[in-house]
Structure formats: C-alpha cells, structure tokens
N, C-alpha and C positions, 0 to 999 in steps of 0.2 A: 760487595757482592764477592760471595768464594769463588776460589778457584775450579771447583768441584761441583758448583752452581752453573759452572756454562758449560763445562764439561759431561753433564748428564747428559747419559743419552739416552735420543726418544726410541722408544717403542714401536713396533709396527703398527699396532696400532691405534696409539692415541699420541697426541700433539699438547708438547709441552707448552703452559701459557702462565704459568706462574708458580710460585713456592708447593702448593698446593694444589692446582688445579690441572685438571687433565680434561680436554677433549677430543673424541669419536672423530674420523674423517669425517661423518656424515654431518654431525655438530660444528664442526669446523667447516666444513661447505656451506652449512646453513648462514654462520655466525657473518661467512665472505660476502653471502650473499646481501644479508640486513646491512651491511656497511655499504655495500655497493648501492644498493635501495639508499642509504642517508646521502650519498655524496650525489648521485642523482639528482635526489630531490633538494637539499643544498645547493647543489648547480640553476637549478629549475627556479628558485626563489630568490637567492642571491644572486645570482649571475656569474658563479665564478667555476673554474674548471678544476680540480685534481691533477696534478703533472706524480707522476710516481719516479720521484729526485734520485738517484744515485748515491749507496750510503759512501761516505768518503771516513777514512781513518785521520790521524791525528797529524800526518803529513801532507793531506790531500789526496792521498791515493783511492781509487776508487776499489768501495768493497762488493765483490763477486757476490749477488744473492745465491739462495739453498740452490737453482735451477738452472743456473749458467755455467759450463764448464768451460767458455772462452778462454780464464784465464783460471790453471788447475793450482792447485795447493803446491808450491814446490820446495816448501820449508816448513817449520812448524810454526816461525809467526804468521804466514799465510795463513795457515789455517785457523790459528787462532782468532786472527780477526774475522777469517768469515764468521765463528761462531757467535762472535761476539754482535756481528750485525743480523743473524740470526734470532739472536735473541733479542736484541733492541726492534727488530720489526715484529716479534712477537708478543712483547709487553705492551710494545705501542696498540698493538689493534685493542687490546683490553679499555683503552681509556677513549676511542671512538664512540663519539656518539651512534647508539642502534638509529636506522627510520621512526621507531614509532617512540624515542624519545625525543630525534631533530623534529618530530611533529607536534609536539606537547611544547617545545620552548616555542617553534613560530604562532601553537595554537595561545600559546599566553604574552608573545609578543604582540598577536595581531587582538587581543582583549585588552591589552594598556593600549595602544594605538586608541584605538576606538571609544573607550573609555576618556584619554585625552584631548579626542575630539569632540566630544560632545562638552570637556568643561569650555572649552572652546566656544562652542557654538553658544553659551548664554551670553545674555546679554544682562547689562550692569545690571538693571531691577529684576532680573530671577536672582542673582545670585546673593543672598540673605547678610552676607558679609561677617556670617555669628563665627567663623571656623578660625576663633582666638590662640589656639592649642597648637601652633605650627608643625610642629615635628611626632605628634600622637594621632595615632587613627584607628577603628578597628574594621574590622574586615567578618563579613557574615556569609556563610554560607546558607543555600537557598532553601530545598532541599529538603522536609523534614527537621532544618534548625530553624526556617520562616518559618516556610510555608508545610503546612499539615500535608502532609503529600509530596509529588514529583509533580512541578509546576507542571513541566511539557506531556504530563499526561491530562491534565487539566485545561493544559491549550488545545489538546487534541480533543480533546470534549465537545469543547467549543468550537472548533472547527467542523465539528460531526455534526452536529447544528445547525451546521450553516451547508450542508451537503459537501463540505471538502474532504472528508475522510467516512469510514462507513463505522459505525459501530463496533461490528466485529474485530478491524484495523487496532479500534479502542481496547478490547479486551484481550489481544492477542501483546500490543504492547505494554499492558499494564499485568501481565504475566510476568511480563521479562522484567518489569521494574521490580516485582514481590520475588522472584528469582533472586536478583540481585541484592533487594535487601535483608533475604533470608542469610543466602551462603556468604555477603561479599565481596561475590567473585563475579566479574565480568565473563559470559559467555563469548567470545569471540564472535562467534555467527548472530548472537541476539544482537551484539551490539551492529555490525555491520549490513542489518535487516533494518532495526532501526533506522540508524545513520542513512540510509538508502530510500529507504521511504519519505525520509521528512527533507531529503536536498529534492526527490524525485515532485516532490508538493512544490518548494518554492520554485525551483528551474522555471525562469523566463517573467515568474512573478517580481512588481515592481516594489523595493524594500518598504515605499510607505502605506503600501498593502498590508505590510506583514505588522506594521506600527500599529496602522488602525486596528486591526485584530489583537493584537496584544491588548491597549487599550478596552477595547468591548468587551473581551473575555475575562481582560482581570476585573473587572465589575462585578461582571455575572459570576464568576467562577472562584478565585482566586483569593480575593477581599474577603471575602467571608474564611479564607483557609487561614489566614496570618495566625499566629503562636501570640498570643497578647504578652505571654511574657517576656518574649524574643524581642519583641518592636519595644518592651520598654528598658530591656538591656541595648538597645539601638538609639533608644532616645536618650538614656541615660550618657551617652559618649555626645551624642546631638547638643545637649546640654553643658557638658566639658568642653564645648568650641572645639571640637574633634570632627574631624571627616568620618564619615561611614561612608564603607562602601558592600555592595554584595560582590560573590565570588562566586559564580555559579557556571554548571555545563549547559543552561538551559538559554536558549540564542540570543545573542545580547540586545534585537530588539526587543524580548519580554522584557528580561531583565532589567533592562533601564526602564521599563516602563512600573513595572513594581518599585524599582529606586523612584521615580518621581514622583508616587503615588503614596509614598511613606516619607516626602523628605528627606530625602537619602543623599550624599553628594553624587554616587553614580554610581553604576556597575562594570565588574567584568565575565565578562559571558562568553562562548562561543560563537565565532565569527565566521558567517558569509560571506564566500566572494562574489561580488558585485560588481557589475559594469555601466556607466551612467543610469546609475540609481533601478537595475535592475539583477538580479539574482541567477547566476552561472550556474548553478547545480552543484559545485562545488566548497569543499571548506576551505579558509585558511589553515594550512594546517592539519588540525583535530580538533575532536569534542574536547573544548577543556575541560581538563581533570587532572586530578595529582600534580605531580613536576606542574603540568602548564598551571594548574592554581597559582603555585608556589612563584615561577621564574614573572606570571603575570605581577604579583603582589609585589613583588622586590622590585620589577619594570615601573608600578607606580609609585614606589618607595624613593625612588631614585630622583624623579622624574617632579616629583611634588617634595622634595626635601622631608623627608619623614624620617625618622628615627626608629628603624623597627625593633630595638629594644622597648622602647615604649607604645608599642602598636599591641593590640589584639587581637584573637583570629577565635572565631565561632565556629563550629561543628557537628557531626552529630555521627559521622561515618568517618572509620582506622583509613580509608583511601584519605583523609585530606592530613593525614598525620606530616606530608611534606611542608603543608602550608601553614599550621599549627606549630611546627618545631621554628619557622622562619620568625615568629615572632617574639616579644618576650613574655604576652601573658596569652596563653593559651587556654581557652575553655569548649569544655563537651556540653554539646546541646544534647538532650533527647539521645543518647550516642547509642548506637550500635553497641551489641558484648564487646568485640573488640578494641574499640575504644574507648570503652568503658575500663578495660581492663588495665589499655593504659597510662590513661589520666589518673588511677589510682596509683601507678609504680611511680610516675614521674611528679607525682601532687598537682597535677592541673585544675581547678573549679570541674564543678559539674551542674549543670541544672536540668531537671527533668520535668517537662511543663507536660506530661505526659497524663496526667490526674490532673483533677478538677481544682484540688486543695491547692497543690502546688500550682496551678496556671494562675486562680485566683490570687493567693501571693504574692506572687512577682507583677502581674497585668494590669492590677486593677487602677494603677495610676493612668500606666501609656493608655491602657484600653481607652478610658474618658475623653483623652486628649488626642489619639491617631480616629478614634470613633467617634468624636464629636459633630465632624463632616454628614458624616452616613448618618446619627440620630435623629441631626437636625432634617438631613434630607424625608427620614421616614415620618418624622411626625407631621413636615406639612405636606406627604403624601394623604395620610390619614384623615387629618385634618381637611385636604380636599375633598376624600371622597365620601365625609359628612355631607359637605355641602350639597 
C-alpha cells in the first residue's frame, strides 16, 4: 500500500472505501444500517455480542477514531496512525456480511441441518445401502429443472382446492412467479408479500399437517409435472451409487416429500421455524436462494465427506450460478437466457426437455422405472372399473 493511497483526501460528498469505489453519505449510512441489522441478526441467532474494540498501533498504543478528539495529533506520526486506523476501519467494512447475506447463510445452515436430521431419522430398513460412491453426489434444483413449473404454486393450488387459500391468491402468486421467470429479477415487494402470506398460513399449524398436505398434493398435482428427462439424469446418479439431493426454495417439508417419492437421498429446502412441532410463523434465516443454496450444499458436503470436484449440480436459473460454480460438473437444464449464455461461455453441458423429442430421448428409460408404480395403479384402477 502506497503512502499516497493513505493520504488521499476524502471529498466532502463521498467516503473512500476502496481503490475505485466511492459511497455517498446516504449510501454509507444505508450500508452502516445494513451492517448493524446483520450484527443484531447474528447476535439473535448465535447469542453473541459485537464490541467495538479500540484500534492499537504496533506498540500497543490506542489509535483514535475519526470522531474523537480526546487525544489530538501532536505530530506527523500520530496523524499517520490516525489515517491508517481510518483506512483499516473503512476497508474492513467492505468485508462484513450484510443482513441479506447473513440470512442466506442461516438459511443454508438450517437446510443442511434439516437434511441431516432426516438422514438420521431413517431406519436401517429404509436405507437401501446402495451408495457405493462415497465421495460423489448430485444436486438438483426443483422448479423448472425437475418439476415443470413452480412447485410452490402447485402446492398452493392444492391448498386452494382444500379452501386454505383463494384462487385469486394463487393467480397473484403465479403472476409474481411469471414476472420473476421473465425478468430473472426478484421484486422485493413481491417476495415479501409472498413470504408473509405463506408464513401467515403456517403460523400455529403443526408441522405434521404440512407434511401430510405435501404428500397428498404431490400425488394430485406435482407427480405429473416431473420432467422425465431430469428424472432420468437423477436415476443415472443413483445407479452409479451416488447420493442425489434436491436443493430448492420450496418448503423443506414439500421438498423432502418430492425426494422421497422419487427415491432420492433427501432435500435441502427453506426451513420455517417450529417449536414443539408447531410453526411459529418465522423463517430460519430466509428463503433458501442463490448463495444460500451454495452454503447448504457446501455444508452437506462437509458432513457427508463429499468431494465437490466429483459432484454435479443441475439448474435452470442463472440465480443458481453460486451452486453450479461450487461443483466439478455443472449442467443447465431448461436454462433461462442468462444461464444459457453462462453455460455456453463456461462450457457447461445443457439439456432442454421442453420439447417432446428431447424429453422422449432422455426420459424414456427412467419414465418406465419411475412411473412403474403409477402405471400399475392405473391399470388396477381400470380393471376395477370394468368389474
């Protein structure tokens, strides 16, 4: 670091935060408020306190901050020490987690914890013991990657049919999902509205009720929306003896139902806080998304002893690039425009199952395997009707 960079005078309108970055006073205040919120959130989750420690020079002497004049600079060395202290403080602020970033970390950890607990809950008989590749795994996004459409919208349709929601609520939520799919950007108000409505629905309800509803609605609405081609890819990893995980923003209870129905290892999803089996109406962290998914995958990899370089991740959205970039092999499934371009530049494999020809090519084998039980049920049903 050059002496010139330390002596660079700050203007009256901006705060120096890096070699090329400047913040207006309003932006600096907003960033400071965000950091304060993150510290409060971290203290709430981890029961820790952040104490502002005084800066010390190499000899153990205190370095006054920019707003104190208890010990005014008496010579050039004191002035240099003060400038160094200011520079360190400003630069350190750039590496603190924002409240949103911290919420995603908490969401990822909560998703991984729920997934690990689901593995522990398995009985020896329910574990097929076929995971022979102990360091390789596959991670699949759900919406528009494994399921045609948004699983949470399909779930809401099932709830509406049971008079939990109105169909106007479903149309509004579906419109929000459509805007997100078209623009690739989340509207903060839409996200907050959808999250609040969902949380108000589950608050005070038993977790077992949501699991039961998820199982019923999967059979009625979601099963027929599974992309056979993606199911075939998942089956390929299972046949190779690897774990296969779903990673999704949908509620973990529904995600685990989908994974169970398809014979997958488990699911990482959004976790709603519960006490004694009853939902409190709050999320643990936030909706599992973007960097939160990557954090959840990394946590599971450490827990299960996976080598991420030998793992594969699948998604349709550029929002999942953090997760896709984490593993050795990234695959774009039914990619949006941005992900298609990213995959092209990075040389990632791409599949598009939105056309009948491609879906049939990759889905025929697994469609027969995964759909065998459903087909048998349908035949039995027809036979009964003939009697």
